[in-house]
C-alpha positions, 0 to 999 in steps of 0.5 A: 502474442495471445490476447488478454482474457478474464480469468477471475471476477470479484467485487469491492465490498460496500459498493459492488464495483467489479474487479477483474483479473486478466491474463495474457501469457505470463502477464496479469492485470487488474481492472476496475469496472468503469475505469479505462486501462489497468488498475494494476499490471504485473509489468509495472510495479517499480513504484510499489516496491519503492513505497516499501523501500522508502518506508522501511529504509531504517528497519533493517536492524529493528528486531521487533519491527511492526509494519502495516501494509494497507492494500495487497494489490498484486503483492509487490509492496508486501514482497518488497517490505519482506525483503527490507525487514528482519526475520523477526519482524511482523508484517500485517497486510490489510486487504478490503477485497477478499477476492484479491487475497484469494487471487494472491494465494492462487495463480497471481501470487507467483508475480511477487514471489508469494509473499503471503506464504512468508511466516512474517506475514499476517493478513487482516481481511478488512479495512486498514482503517480498523487497524489504524484506529486501534489505540496501541500505536506501535507500528514502525511503518504504515504503508498505504496503497489502497486506492489511486492516492488522495483522490480515492477512486476504488471505494469512498471509504478510502477518503478517510485515510487521506483526511485530517482525522485519518492522518491524525489517527495514522500519526498516533498509530506510529511509534516515535520516528515511525514512517507513514508512506502513501502511494499516489498516481500524482503529486498533491500539494494540498495532501502534503500540507495536511500531512505537515499540519498533522505533525509529520516531516514530509518528503515527496518522491517521484518514482517511475512505474518501471525503472527509468520509464513509464508513468510518474507516480508520487510517494509521500514519505511522512516521518513522525518525530522521534520526540513528538513533543519537540517541534 
């Protein structure tokens, strides 16, 4: 087996932390400077797909569905969203790191079936918080996989998304009965409590990194009531 080699480098805006794209044969990995192991790996993406499936389970018949994906990564979550939603849906993916978008438009895109080429996809090159803060409030689903979970690791600004003010904005950005889903490397009961205090109905789902094996990740599935004025 050939060794892992670095094929691309980029930096995280705001803190200049280096991200590197590695390749070994047909496998890819993204690594963050100063953090041991892989941040993402093209062999371990089952929980990223589960994030999309849990968030979009009810959207198959919603012709005007609008979905916001925070974090492009290797494209697996976006690809799974596109398989869940109708042809008339609009899917916006926000990615803070321009280099990651370029990697997905290039060689890395083959891993998830090139979801950026899908006509339903629109890329927002920036912070997903910019879209969550907009007053429209018309997303059916918001999926956040921008960091390691509530313990933000890649960028300090990501912490806002998991804070009480950030969760209130996410709640407002959803249509009635909309779903917010958060990927996390581990369970966090304090975060689940913040979600409930915001008004969400919350479920925690444990998903393996690969079907039936690998690390256990947590998906927080937070549903906004159909009638937010009724407890």
